[in-house]
ZABAMAR-734469 format. One record per atom (N, C-alpha, C): atom name; y, z, x. Coordinates in pm, whole numbers, plus 50000, padded with zeros to 5 digits. Each point is the difference from the previous one (the first is absolute). Example, Ala and Ser with C-alpha at 12.3 -4.5 7.8 and 13.67 -1.06 7.14 Angstrom:
BEGIN
   atom       v       w       u
      N   49431   50780   51319
     CA   50119   50000   49911
      C   50120   50000   50090
      N   50105   49928   49965
     CA   50119   50006   50082
      C   50109   50073   49923
***
This chain:
BEGIN
   atom       v       w       u
      N   22962   05821   42453
     CA   50098   49991   50121
      C   49953   49843   50055
      N   49886   49974   50001
     CA   49920   49895   50086
      C   50081   49869   49998
      N   50043   49964   49848
     CA   50055   49841   50006
      C   50152   50026   50121
      N   50041   50129   50011
     CA   50143   49995   50020
      C   49944   50038   50188
      N   49862   50040   50071
     CA   50006   50003   50074
      C   49970   49864   50064
      N   49953   49852   49930
     CA   49950   49921   50041
      C   50094   49861   50019
      N   50119   50085   49913
     CA   50131   49914   49953
      C   50041   49863   50138
      N   50031   49894   49983
     CA   50006   49938   50180
      C   50142   50043   49977
      N   50063   49923   50116
     CA   50162   50001   50029
      C   49984   49891   50125
      N   50113   49876   50000
     CA   50025   49943   50119
      C   50092   50074   50086
      N   49920   49964   50126
     CA   50094   50071   50100
      C   50030   49908   50126
      N   50105   50001   50099
     CA   50010   49884   50063
      C   49945   50005   50120
      N   49889   49961   50051
     CA   49969   49963   50148
      C   50053   50091   50140
      N   49949   50027   50054
     CA   50061   50093   50146
      C   49965   49857   50058
      N   49938   49896   50081
     CA   50023   49918   50046
      C   50174   49942   50076
      N   49980   49993   50108
     CA   50138   49914   50035
      C   50023   49847   49917
      N   49943   49949   50006
     CA   49989   49870   49931
      C   50031   50024   49859
      N   49963   50073   49918
     CA   50025   50037   49877
      C   50150   50032   50017
      N   50026   50133   50067
     CA   50138   50032   50039
      C   50121   49898   49965
      N   49953   49915   50118
     CA   50077   49861   50017
      C   49996   49958   49848
      N   49929   49958   49942
     CA   49983   49953   49842
      C   50104   50054   49907
      N   49977   50151   50020
     CA   50111   50047   49904
      C   50144   50005   50027
      N   50042   50022   50137
     CA   50080   49943   50062
      C   50109   49878   49936
      N   49903   49880   50001
     CA   50026   49880   50000
      C   50050   49966   49852
      N   49915   50089   49882
     CA   49997   49995   49870
      C   50151   50063   49981
      N   50019   50108   50058
     CA   50109   50059   49969
      C   50142   49946   50064
      N   50007   49879   50085
     CA   50080   49958   50051
      C   50039   49878   49909
      N   49932   49973   49894
     CA   50053   49912   49889
      C   49886   49869   50022
      N   49916   49982   50127
     CA   49917   49893   49988
      C   49853   50001   49940
      N   50011   49953   49906
     CA   49874   49989   49899
      C   49870   50001   50075
      N   49925   50123   50017
     CA   49899   49967   50044
      C   49925   50121   49978
      N   49837   49963   49937
     CA   49947   50102   49951
      C   49943   50127   50042
      N   50052   50115   49985
     CA   49942   50145   50037
      C   49820   49989   50025
      N   49938   50087   50156
     CA   49906   50043   49970
      C   49971   50108   49979
      N   49921   50034   49895
     CA   49937   50124   49953
      C   49880   49999   50017
      N   49942   50138   49978
     CA   49873   50017   49964
      C   49986   50096   49876
      N   49890   50028   49950
     CA   50006   50082   49910
      C   49877   50164   50037
      N   50065   50053   49962
     CA   49942   50123   50024
      C   50005   50136   49918
      N   49949   50124   50030
     CA   49965   50086   49879
      C   50150   50164   49994
      N   50019   49990   49895
     CA   50112   50132   50003
      C   49911   50107   49921
      N   49943   50085   50109
     CA   49972   50124   49985
      C   50059   50109   49905
      N   49962   50100   49905
     CA   50089   50071   49959
      C   49967   50149   50031
      N   50059   50086   50070
     CA   49945   50133   50027
      C   49977   50071   49928
      N   49852   50108   50011
     CA   49957   50082   49907
      C   50126   50076   49936
      N   50088   50058   50026
     CA   50111   50089   49914
      C   50084   49902   49920
      N   50036   49891   50069
     CA   50072   49897   49882
      C   49912   49960   49885
      N   49863   49940   50043
     CA   49935   49978   49882
      C   49973   50153   49913
      N   49947   50088   50064
     CA   49987   50107   49910
      C   50138   50082   49890
      N   50120   49947   50047
     CA   50119   50022   49934
      C   50034   49904   49884
      N   50009   49853   50058
     CA   49991   49902   49865
      C   49878   50039   49907
      N   49915   50017   50042
     CA   49872   50042   49911
      C   50007   50083   49876
      N   50063   50097   50089
     CA   50028   50115   49875
      C   50126   50021   49935
      N   50110   49879   50064
     CA   50132   50012   49918
      C   49994   49889   49919
      N   49874   49888   49993
     CA   49985   49877   49923
      C   50025   49988   49880
      N   49911   50092   49923
     CA   50048   50034   49895
      C   50128   50005   49899
      N   50028   50084   50093
     CA   50169   50049   49957
      C   50071   49908   50027
      N   50012   49939   50098
     CA   50125   49919   50037
      C   49905   49865   50067
      N   49986   49903   49895
     CA   49948   49871   50013
      C   50093   49939   50099
      N   50105   50007   50063
     CA   50068   49967   50037
      C   49964   50005   50170
      N   49942   50144   50032
     CA   49989   50042   50144
      C   49860   49841   50038
      N   49880   49963   49893
     CA   49885   49944   50017
      C   50056   49864   50064
      N   50115   49943   49894
     CA   50059   49854   49992
      C   50081   50022   50167
      N   50051   50112   50036
     CA   50045   49969   50173
      C   49877   50041   50074
      N   49937   50027   49999
     CA   49869   50007   50060
      C   49947   49857   49987
      N   49968   49938   49927
     CA   49938   49860   49967
      C   50114   49898   50076
      N   50112   50015   49990
     CA   50116   49923   50091
      C   50015   50053   50172
      N   49939   50043   50023
     CA   50038   50096   50097
      C   49939   49885   50138
      N   49900   49929   50009
     CA   49974   49878   50102
      C   50119   49916   50018
      N   50060   49977   49893
     CA   50086   49843   49996
      C   50096   50107   50067
      N   50102   50095   49988
     CA   50068   50069   50031
      C   50015   50019   50121
      N   49870   50057   50044
     CA   49983   50021   50168
      C   49994   49819   50071
      N   49916   49923   49962
     CA   50028   49887   50029
      C   50125   50005   50034
      N   50120   49960   49922
     CA   50147   49919   49979
      C   50061   50127   50083
      N   49984   50119   50041
     CA   50051   50101   50068
      C   49941   49947   50123
      N   49892   49972   50046
     CA   49928   49949   50141
      C   50067   49877   50128
      N   50018   49912   49838
     CA   50064   49889   50010
      C   50139   49999   50066
      N   50058   50087   49889
     CA   50194   50044   50038
      C   49973   50041   50131
      N   49953   50077   49999
     CA   50032   50105   50112
      C   49902   49966   50160
      N   49927   49885   49986
     CA   49905   49945   50099
      C   49929   50127   50005
      N   49904   50041   49947
     CA   49933   50089   50064
      C   49831   49962   49969
      N   49946   50063   50181
     CA   49826   50030   49962
      C   49991   50102   49931
      N   49929   50004   49930
     CA   49905   50143   49939
      C   49926   50026   50037
      N   49939   50152   50027
     CA   49893   50059   50015
      C   49921   50065   49863
      N   49917   50072   50001
     CA   49943   50044   49871
      C   50122   50132   49979
      N   49974   50021   49828
     CA   50108   50125   50004
      C   49933   50103   50017
      N   50029   50103   50011
     CA   49996   50140   50070
      C   49948   50043   49872
      N   49875   50085   50087
     CA   49924   50097   49893
      C   50011   50127   49984
      N   49992   50096   49921
     CA   49977   49963   49875
      C   50155   49938   49928
      N   50107   49991   50098
     CA   50104   49986   49911
      C   50054   50090   49935
      N   50137   49907   49897
     CA   50062   50107   49942
      C   49992   49944   49851
      N   50035   50081   49911
     CA   49997   50010   49859
      C   50068   49865   49916
      N   50120   49956   50055
     CA   50104   49959   49967
      C   50017   49858   50058
      N   49923   49969   50117
     CA   50081   49903   50113
      C   49858   49958   50067
      N   49999   49847   50021
     CA   49928   49935   50080
      C   50026   50014   50125
      N   49955   50008   50099
     CA   50084   50016   50170
      C   49893   49967   50095
      N   50065   49915   50048
     CA   49911   49977   50165
      C   50062   49916   50140
      N   49959   50058   50089
     CA   50016   49970   50122
      C   50048   49820   49988
      N   50123   49995   50065
     CA   50082   49840   49994
      C   50009   49973   50138
      N   49984   49856   50023
     CA   50086   49990   50161
      C   50088   49881   49948
      N   50111   50012   50103
     CA   50087   49866   50006
      C   50110   49971   50130
      N   49935   49879   50075
     CA   50066   49954   50116
      C   49933   50129   50118
      N   49867   50071   49966
     CA   49960   50106   50094
      C   50066   50118   49940
      N   50091   50058   49952
     CA   50041   50153   49936
      C   49894   49996   49894
      N   49992   50106   50040
     CA   49866   50106   49912
      C   50074   50091   49865
      N   49990   49967   49874
     CA   50067   49987   49876
      C   49908   50028   49923
      N   50066   50055   49909
     CA   49908   50038   49844
      C   50035   49954   49932
      N   49951   49947   49883
     CA   50021   49919   49861
      C   49997   50158   49872
      N   50088   50025   49954
     CA   49963   50108   49867
      C   50037   49872   49888
      N   49939   50013   49897
     CA   50013   49944   49831
      C   49985   50104   49917
      N   50077   50044   49923
     CA   49973   50094   49983
      C   50069   49951   49789
      N   49894   50091   49942
     CA   50059   50020   49859
      C   50119   50056   49957
      N   50120   49936   49949
     CA   50124   50028   49994
      C   50018   50133   49944
      N   50026   50100   49987
     CA   49993   50143   49930
      C   50155   50084   50053
      N   50064   50074   49876
     CA   50138   50053   50073
      C   49986   50079   50095
      N   49875   50071   50006
     CA   50014   50107   50131
      C   50041   49916   50155
      N   49901   49879   50023
     CA   50050   49938   50148
      C   50084   49913   49949
      N   50095   49973   49908
     CA   50066   49877   49984
      C   50104   49993   50096
      N   50024   50080   50065
     CA   50123   49999   50159
      C   49931   50051   50104
      N   49895   49965   50024
     CA   49956   50034   50132
      C   50002   49890   50083
      N   50033   49889   50005
     CA   50062   49891   50128
      C   50148   50053   50036
      N   50046   50062   49860
     CA   50152   50004   50046
      C   49984   50177   50087
      N   49917   50097   49968
     CA   50027   50094   50078
      C   49926   49987   50159
      N   49934   49923   49996
     CA   49911   49922   50121
      C   50145   49980   50103
      N   50057   49888   49935
     CA   50132   49955   50042
      C   50101   50153   50089
      N   50006   50015   49892
     CA   50115   50125   50012
      C   49954   50061   50157
      N   49895   50024   49971
     CA   49931   50127   50145
      C   49979   49914   50110
      N   49981   49886   49950
     CA   50002   49869   50126
      C   49882   50059   50133
      N   49921   50025   49968
     CA   49923   50076   50123
      C   49980   50106   50036
      N   50119   50079   49949
     CA   49981   50169   50034
      C   49922   50079   49958
      N   49887   50006   50043
     CA   49866   50070   49950
      C   49974   49943   49879
      N   50020   49868   49993
     CA   49936   49937   49853
      C   49913   49855   50066
      N   49946   49909   49938
     CA   49956   49921   50058
      C   50134   49888   49948
      N   49981   49891   50108
     CA   50093   49898   49935
      C   49982   49920   49894
      N   50082   49946   49883
     CA   49977   49907   49932
      C   50058   49846   50091
      N   49920   49929   50037
     CA   50069   49852   50034
      C   50005   49901   49892
      N   49914   50009   49901
     CA   50091   49926   49913
      C   49959   50023   49807
      N   50009   50000   49876
     CA   49993   50034   49879
      C   50033   49891   49924
      N   49923   50006   49859
     CA   49982   49926   49890
      C   50025   50030   49924
      N   50083   50003   49869
     CA   49989   50097   49864
      C   49938   49910   49937
      N   49913   49943   49890
     CA   49938   49912   49909
      C   49986   50066   49855
      N   50017   49955   49883
     CA   49972   50057   49882
      C   49895   50124   49996
      N   49899   50013   50036
     CA   49913   50099   50013
      C   49930   50032   50163
      N   50091   49959   50110
     CA   49943   50023   50080
      C   50064   50070   50097
      N   50015   50064   50068
     CA   50047   50016   50153
      C   49941   49999   50138
      N   50042   49885   50076
     CA   49984   49965   50139
      C   50070   50024   50103
      N   49915   50119   50116
     CA   50071   50008   50072
      C   49915   49981   50152
      N   50095   49923   50097
     CA   49911   49953   50128
      C   50071   50124   50121
      N   49890   50057   50033
     CA   50017   50132   50048
      C   49977   50045   50157
      N   50077   50046   50083
     CA   49950   50052   50148
      C   49863   50063   50006
      N   49910   49992   50058
     CA   49839   50030   50008
      C   49961   50091   50098
      N   49999   50119   49950
     CA   49969   50089   50096
      C   49861   50038   50042
      N   49983   50010   50112
     CA   49887   49967   50128
      C   50019   50146   50032
      N   49850   50086   50032
     CA   49870   49928   49951
      C   49980   50071   49835
      N   50156   50039   49943
     CA   49981   50019   49867
      C   49922   50101   49896
      N   49980   50130   50097
     CA   49915   50079   49912
      C   50086   50103   49937
      N   49943   50042   49900
     CA   50079   50102   49912
      C   50010   50097   50078
      N   50109   50095   50013
     CA   50040   50106   50018
      C   49928   50089   49939
      N   49968   49967   49873
     CA   49886   50104   49946
      C   49845   50031   50062
      N   49992   49885   50055
     CA   49834   49984   50088
      C   50042   50065   50147
      N   50093   50027   50054
     CA   50049   50015   50146
      C   50032   50133   50056
      N   50053   50085   49857
     CA   50060   50098   50050
      C   49938   50130   49909
      N   50008   50087   49971
     CA   49974   50131   49946
      C   50110   50006   49913
      N   50032   50070   49861
     CA   50093   50025   49919
      C   50121   50051   50049
      N   49930   50113   50078
     CA   50159   50060   50087
      C   50108   49896   50068
      N   49898   49920   50076
     CA   50082   49921   50085
      C   50060   49873   49905
      N   49942   49971   49888
     CA   50018   49889   49955
      C   50152   50088   49935
      N   50002   50089   49973
     CA   50165   50048   49941
      C   50087   49939   50093
      N   49987   50055   50141
     CA   50129   49975   50116
      C   50016   49841   49982
      N   49872   49943   50018
     CA   50062   49896   49972
      C   50085   49903   49920
      N   49928   50047   49874
     CA   50086   49978   49879
      C   50182   50040   50021
      N   49968   50120   50001
     CA   50134   50039   49971
      C   50073   49920   50103
      N   49958   49996   50102
     CA   50095   49889   50126
      C   50047   49876   49927
      N   49904   49976   49948
     CA   50019   49847   49946
      C   50090   50010   49845
      N   50014   50093   49942
     CA   50075   49990   49861
      C   50123   50028   50084
      N   50003   50070   50134
     CA   50158   50057   50004
      C   50052   49892   50058
      N   49927   49891   50053
     CA   50059   49904   50079
      C   50043   49873   49909
      N   49912   49995   49902
     CA   50066   49914   49863
      C   50108   50027   49932
      N   50028   50173   49963
     CA   50121   50016   49951
      C   50097   49977   50071
      N   50007   49974   50118
     CA   50111   49932   50093
      C   50068   49862   49913
      N   49935   49927   49966
     CA   50016   49886   49936
      C   50054   50027   49883
      N   50147   50051   49976
     CA   50044   49991   49847
      C   50057   49870   49953
      N   49931   49967   49860
     CA   50049   49882   49930
      C   50125   49983   49958
      N   50071   49883   49997
     CA   50163   49981   49969
      C   50023   50017   49852
      N   50102   50010   49973
     CA   50012   50042   49822
      C   49965   49877   49958
      N   50017   49924   50050
     CA   49925   49884   49888
      C   49838   49879   50043
      N   49953   50154   50010
     CA   49834   49946   50041
      C   49933   49990   49877
      N   49876   49933   49993
     CA   49919   49992   49872
      C   49918   50084   49991
      N   50005   50145   50057
     CA   49874   50078   49937
      C   50060   50112   49909
      N   49874   50041   49920
     CA   49976   50044   49877
      C   50016   50157   50026
      N   50013   50104   49943
     CA   50016   50132   49992
      C   49862   50088   50006
      N   49968   50068   50047
     CA   49901   50092   49988
      C   49965   50011   49871
      N   50129   50047   49965
     CA   50029   50049   49838
      C   49924   49918   49923
      N   49984   49881   49960
     CA   49978   49896   49922
      C   49840   50019   50019
      N   49908   49991   50144
     CA   49864   49996   50002
      C   49982   50128   49930
      N   50041   50122   50040
     CA   49968   50112   49952
      C   50001   50007   49853
      N   50123   49956   49897
     CA   49977   49987   49887
      C   49867   49935   49909
      N   50003   49879   50092
     CA   49886   49915   49991
      C   49879   50101   49957
      N   49961   50073   50151
     CA   49887   50076   49919
      C   50000   50103   49931
      N   50120   50076   49962
     CA   49995   50076   49918
      C   49961   49964   49872
      N   50072   49895   49944
     CA   49964   49926   49891
      C   49867   49976   49981
      N   49936   49957   50083
     CA   49845   49946   50006
      C   49904   50167   49947
      N   50059   50070   50100
     CA   49942   50109   49981
      C   49983   50102   49906
      N   50154   49982   49921
     CA   49992   50067   49845
      C   49929   49923   49933
      N   50000   49829   50006
     CA   49883   49966   49935
      C   49848   50064   49999
      N   49995   50025   50115
     CA   49816   50009   50031
      C   49968   50145   49964
      N   50087   50131   50019
     CA   49926   50100   50035
      C   49972   50088   49884
      N   50027   49951   49887
     CA   50008   50051   49860
      C   49847   50015   50012
      N   49922   49880   50025
     CA   49821   49960   49941
      C   49904   50052   50082
      N   50066   50085   50169
     CA   49914   50042   50070
      C   49911   50116   49934
      N   49860   49977   50008
     CA   49945   50130   49930
      C   49877   50067   50162
      N   50073   49960   50069
     CA   49917   50085   50168
      C   50098   50130   50006
      N   50066   50068   49897
     CA   50061   50110   50067
      C   50114   50002   50096
      N   50082   49914   49984
     CA   50147   49958   50070
      C   50052   50111   49936
      N   50083   50053   50087
     CA   50101   50116   49947
      C   50137   49912   49960
      N   50012   50007   49852
     CA   50133   49855   49996
      C   50140   50131   50043
      N   50011   50078   49994
     CA   50111   50070   50062
      C   50030   49948   50122
      N   49877   49979   50083
     CA   50047   50005   50147
      C   50062   49805   49995
      N   49931   49963   49913
     CA   50013   49859   50026
      C   50163   49969   49923
      N   50034   50060   49917
     CA   50141   49990   49941
      C   50053   50047   50103
      N   50006   50100   50084
     CA   50101   50026   50068
      C   50010   49883   50143
      N   49834   49977   49999
     CA   50067   49857   50117
      C   50035   49912   49924
      N   50007   49922   49894
     CA   50068   49934   49934
      C   50123   50002   50026
      N   50054   50173   49960
     CA   50154   49990   50021
      C   50069   49977   50120
      N   49894   50041   50123
     CA   50054   49994   50109
      C   50006   49885   50043
      N   49951   49900   49985
     CA   50001   49822   49988
      C   50094   49977   49965
      N   50084   50051   49901
     CA   50116   49896   49927
      C   50109   50101   50102
      N   49980   50141   50010
     CA   50113   50059   50041
      C   50018   49990   50182
      N   49944   50025   50061
     CA   49989   49952   50145
      C   50082   49905   50074
      N   49943   49866   49929
     CA   50084   49926   50073
      C   50173   49987   49986
      N   50060   50084   49873
     CA   50131   50018   50015
      C   50052   50090   50057
      N   49956   50128   50063
     CA   50021   50118   50038
      C   50047   49971   50216
      N   49977   49926   50025
     CA   49967   49964   50132
      C   50108   50011   50114
      N   49998   50046   50067
     CA   50174   49996   50066
      C   50000   49902   50058
      N   49920   49899   50055
     CA   50016   49861   50057
      C   49850   49891   49967
      N   50061   49910   50048
     CA   49906   49908   49949
      C   49970   49887   50120
      N   49857   49969   50044
     CA   49981   49912   50052
      C   49894   49881   49999
      N   49977   49893   50085
     CA   49905   49891   49971
      C   49867   50061   50013
      N   49916   50028   49884
     CA   49868   50066   50028
      C   49874   49876   49983
      N   49914   50009   50067
     CA   49862   49957   49987
      C   49961   50034   49846
      N   49979   50110   49961
     CA   49961   50021   49923
      C   49825   50012   50018
      N   49940   49921   50073
     CA   49843   50028   50004
      C   49952   49989   50152
      N   50079   50047   50063
     CA   49971   50073   50146
      C   49900   50113   50009
      N   49875   49935   50053
     CA   49882   50076   50048
      C   49940   49973   50079
      N   49892   50043   50104
     CA   49929   49951   50076
      C   49901   49932   49990
      N   50010   49900   49879
     CA   49926   49868   50052
      C   50121   49879   49991
      N   50115   50051   49955
     CA   50115   49884   49994
      C   50074   50017   50139
      N   49939   50007   50111
     CA   50041   50040   50115
      C   49869   49961   50127
      N   50056   49905   50071
     CA   49897   49946   50045
      C   50065   50011   50194
      N   49902   49942   50072
     CA   50039   50016   50137
      C   50006   49902   50059
      N   50092   49975   50100
     CA   50061   49907   50046
      C   50011   49970   50131
      N   50039   49896   50039
     CA   49998   49969   50173
      C   50158   50010   50012
      N   50075   49972   49898
     CA   50195   50006   50050
      C   50027   50107   49967
      N   49933   50086   49900
     CA   49978   50155   49971
      C   49908   50060   49970
      N   49963   50130   50048
     CA   49925   50091   49972
      C   49935   50009   49894
      N   50116   50000   49838
     CA   49974   49987   49871
      C   50056   49907   49917
      N   49972   49958   49924
     CA   50138   49900   49919
      C   49894   50005   49839
      N   50139   50022   49902
     CA   50007   50013   49902
      C   49956   49840   49900
      N   49904   49998   49949
     CA   49990   49903   49913
      C   50017   50015   49855
      N   49989   49917   49945
     CA   49959   49984   49767
      C   50123   50164   49950
      N   50148   49974   50029
     CA   50089   50063   49961
      C   50008   50011   49837
      N   50027   50080   49947
     CA   50049   49928   49870
      C   50152   50108   49956
      N   50105   49871   50029
     CA   50140   50065   50067
      C   50017   50081   49831
      N   50078   50090   50036
     CA   50102   50079   49864
      C   50068   50063   50106
      N   50189   50030   49942
     CA   50044   50090   50016
      C   50031   50143   49938
      N   49970   50086   50097
     CA   50007   50139   49939
      C   49996   50083   50053
      N   49992   50160   49983
     CA   49941   50125   50096
      C   49930   49969   50115
      N   50024   50021   50075
     CA   49933   50003   50122
      C   49873   50158   50021
      N   49995   50107   49916
     CA   49903   50077   49940
      C   49875   49929   50001
      N   50029   49846   49867
     CA   49906   50006   49950
      C   49932   49902   50102
      N   49986   50019   50114
     CA   49912   49818   50105
      C   49892   50055   50028
      N   49974   50122   50058
     CA   49881   50047   50021
      C   49879   50031   49903
      N   50069   49983   49892
     CA   49907   50012   49884
      C   49892   49940   49999
      N   49979   49881   50010
     CA   49848   49888   50007
      C   49931   50075   50080
      N   50047   49992   50180
     CA   49932   50062   50095
      C   49908   50110   49948
      N   50073   50142   49913
     CA   49958   50096   49962
      C   49864   49978   49950
      N   50034   49936   49872
     CA   49938   49939   49861
      C   49817   49988   50080
      N   50040   49967   50146
     CA   49874   49895   50016
      C   49949   50117   50125
      N   50056   50115   50011
     CA   49932   50116   50095
      C   49914   50088   49894
      N   49891   49977   49989
     CA   49935   50042   49885
      C   49939   50136   50016
      N   49920   50054   50157
     CA   49986   50160   50002
      C   50126   50028   49982
      N   50104   49985   50099
     CA   50133   50103   50031
      C   50043   49952   49868
      N   50021   49924   49895
     CA   50058   50001   49856
      C   49912   50131   49943
      N   49877   49995   49986
     CA   49941   50109   49915
      C   50012   50089   50021
      N   50023   50043   50101
     CA   49967   50155   50100
      C   50123   50072   50004
      N   50121   49883   50054
     CA   50132   50107   49999
      C   50106   49863   49945
      N   50024   49979   49894
     CA   50082   49879   50001
      C   50188   50085   50035
      N   49965   50072   50000
     CA   50144   50095   50003
      C   50041   49957   50135
      N   49923   50053   50098
     CA   49972   49998   50122
      C   50021   49848   50059
      N   49922   49928   49954
     CA   50017   49850   50079
      C   50192   49967   49947
      N   49983   50009   49885
     CA   50154   49936   49938
      C   50067   50085   50105
      N   50058   50142   50064
     CA   50062   50081   50043
      C   50021   49913   50145
      N   49842   49956   50084
     CA   49969   49945   50111
      C   50102   49869   50001
      N   49985   49908   49915
     CA   50051   49871   49974
      C   50172   50030   50009
      N   50016   50073   49903
     CA   50132   50045   50018
      C   50126   50019   50146
      N   49842   50094   50058
     CA   50098   50039   50095
      C   50025   49858   50095
      N   49899   49920   50058
     CA   49982   49925   50040
      C   50111   49891   49974
      N   50011   49956   49849
     CA   50122   49944   50014
      C   50130   50017   49969
      N   50006   50134   50024
     CA   50130   50133   49983
      C   50046   49913   49865
      N   49942   49999   49898
     CA   50073   50028   49854
      C   49966   50104   49919
      N   50022   49985   49882
     CA   50035   50196   49941
      C   49853   50030   49935
      N   49939   50089   50068
     CA   49867   50025   49932
      C   49964   50042   49897
      N   50029   50006   49923
     CA   50052   50041   49827
      C   49970   49893   49938
      N   50096   49870   50055
     CA   49989   49892   49947
      C   49883   49925   50016
      N   49930   49991   50099
     CA   49864   49938   50051
      C   49907   50083   49893
      N   50001   50138   49999
     CA   49882   50037   49941
      C   50034   49897   49815
      N   50117   50055   49990
     CA   50002   49952   49848
      C   49929   49873   49954
      N   50078   49897   50109
     CA   49914   49845   50016
      C   49859   50020   49994
      N   49970   50068   50056
     CA   49829   50011   50045
      C   49932   50074   49854
      N   50046   50077   49965
     CA   49975   50057   49870
      C   50000   49881   49874
      N   50119   49980   49982
     CA   50041   49890   49888
      C   49850   49879   50013
      N   50022   49942   50159
     CA   49895   49862   49989
      C   49822   50057   49973
      N   50011   50144   50040
     CA   49821   50041   50016
      C   49986   50024   49816
      N   50119   50067   49920
     CA   49988   49976   49864
      C   49982   49926   49922
      N   50069   49880   50019
     CA   50017   49834   49980
      C   49833   49943   49991
      N   49955   49997   50147
     CA   49906   49998   50068
      C   49841   50024   49891
      N   50045   50186   49969
     CA   49883   50069   49920
      C   49938   49940   49883
      N   50078   49912   49933
     CA   49981   49936   49901
      C   49863   49948   50003
      N   49981   49896   50114
     CA   49885   49906   49993
      C   49911   50066   50154
      N   49990   50099   50037
     CA   49993   50043   50140
      C   50014   50152   49992
      N   49837   50029   49983
     CA   49978   50197   49988
      C   50040   50053   50119
      N   49982   49921   50122
     CA   50034   50057   50141
      C   50125   50075   49969
      N   50076   49935   49942
     CA   50167   50021   50050
      C   50039   50109   49910
      N   49924   50047   49900
     CA   50039   50104   49951
      C   50022   50157   50075
      N   49933   50017   50021
     CA   49999   50130   50138
      C   50121   50019   50065
      N   50029   49873   50062
     CA   50095   49998   50126
      C   50162   49986   49887
      N   49969   49966   49842
     CA   50145   49972   49954
      C   50016   50183   49909
      N   49912   50068   49997
     CA   49992   50147   49997
      C   50071   50063   50108
      N   49918   49972   50126
     CA   50048   50068   50093
      C   50186   49956   50014
      N   50008   49900   49997
     CA   50134   49962   50072
      C   50088   50051   49852
      N   49982   50023   49862
     CA   50103   50044   49870
      C   50083   50036   50066
      N   50180   49997   49961
     CA   50060   50067   50001
      C   49993   50140   49976
***
């Protein structure tokens, strides 16, 4: 990754004289912009993710190679001063603090992938009610860029409160977001689509496992991934990736959701990602954990348990630690 970390990008300078030069160019008088050369640093998680995927998906490497020019173009178009990217960062996006006319923002430049395809649409629908605001967005061939509200102090919920208290915060946020129902002409895909993709991939993988995988449990889990989305009584707009690392402390509100991967579907699915990150409780009492989240959300307890079982069974193909929770949760 050294070549990427040393990649150069041209960024507009922050001085008043240089800003005036830029305004002059935009008004149509031909005047040379004042720019300087700086470097764009690639955060560790993004570098590791592209390293791991690069052999199988060369397009990931090409995307990262082109990232400096993309960041440059966005900084110029949106008139941004950029800071160093956040560390360790995310696996699919380059994210850095930004400033425009004194306003504190965040620039997120991500590898375009189906699960996050409609992140800006969801954030605009929620309009700051429990989630960060989206000020602008651009979708390109292989890139999605967002200009977001900055959370300050921006500490992750998972680093601030013990898990039982995280349960309460997350449940309140989920219920707030669900109040914003999308229209009939919304752009969001269904939870069924994502679950069918997971089921298809799992069926291809699990037959080759040689570490004691319970094939019957995995088959049952895959079957539920296909069945549960269609048997829900109602549907809401879901984050689908809402856990304590995707909630940040903020001055505007105590906690705000970031990084949604929006799909429309069963509200009983929403707490699953949080529970999958509750290592000790998931191992020792997964049934009790599912029951607690169902009670806090006022959704069907059995459906939450079945969703958690299906996801644990799916994850158990690659993660041995998920096999015991799957056994305890099995119908």
